[in-house]
C-alpha positions in Angstrom: -8.3 -9.1 5.8 -9.0 -11.6 3.3 -11.0 -10.4 -0.1 -14.0 -11.7 -1.9 -12.1 -13.0 -4.3 -9.3 -14.9 -2.4 -12.1 -17.0 -0.7 -13.6 -17.7 -4.3 -10.0 -18.7 -5.4 -9.7 -21.1 -2.4 -13.0 -22.4 -2.6 -12.9 -23.6 -5.9 -10.1 -26.2 -4.1 -12.9 -27.3 -2.0 -14.2 -30.8 -2.5 -18.0 -31.1 -3.2 -18.9 -31.4 0.6 -17.3 -29.7 3.3 -18.3 -28.7 7.0 -18.4 -25.6 8.2 -15.7 -26.3 10.7 -13.1 -27.1 7.4 -14.3 -23.6 5.7 -13.6 -21.8 9.0 -10.3 -23.3 9.3 -9.1 -23.0 6.1 -10.7 -19.3 5.9 -8.4 -18.8 9.1 -5.6 -20.1 7.5 -6.0 -18.0 4.7 -6.4 -14.7 6.6 -3.0 -15.3 8.7 -1.3 -16.7 5.7 -1.8 -13.5 3.4 -1.0 -11.0 6.7 2.5 -13.3 7.0 3.1 -12.0 3.3 1.8 -8.6 3.6 4.3 -8.4 6.2 7.0 -10.2 4.5 6.5 -7.6 1.3 7.0 -4.6 4.2 10.0 -5.9 5.6 8.0 -6.2 9.0 10.0 -9.5 9.8 12.8 -10.4 12.0 15.9 -11.9 11.0 16.4 -16.1 11.6 19.0 -14.8 14.1 17.0 -12.5 16.0 14.1 -15.3 16.0 16.7 -17.7 17.5 18.4 -15.1 20.2 14.4 -14.6 21.4 14.0 -17.9 21.9 16.7 -18.8 23.4 16.1 -15.6 26.0 12.4 -17.1 26.2 13.7 -20.8 27.2 16.1 -19.7 30.2 13.0 -17.2 31.7 10.5 -19.7 31.5 12.9 -22.9 31.4 
């Protein structure tokens, strides 16, 4: 979840005019980024090697 302060901060980077779609897209991106940063801070990530292994398994089963 993002905070009002984060939204305010990012709104400052917008042009004077923008569409609702652009706003929603940016807010979704910010929320996803914040979530991933929190996961990283709490060591809820996987190694690059584990990711490669998982991807290889996925391609084998879907190829």
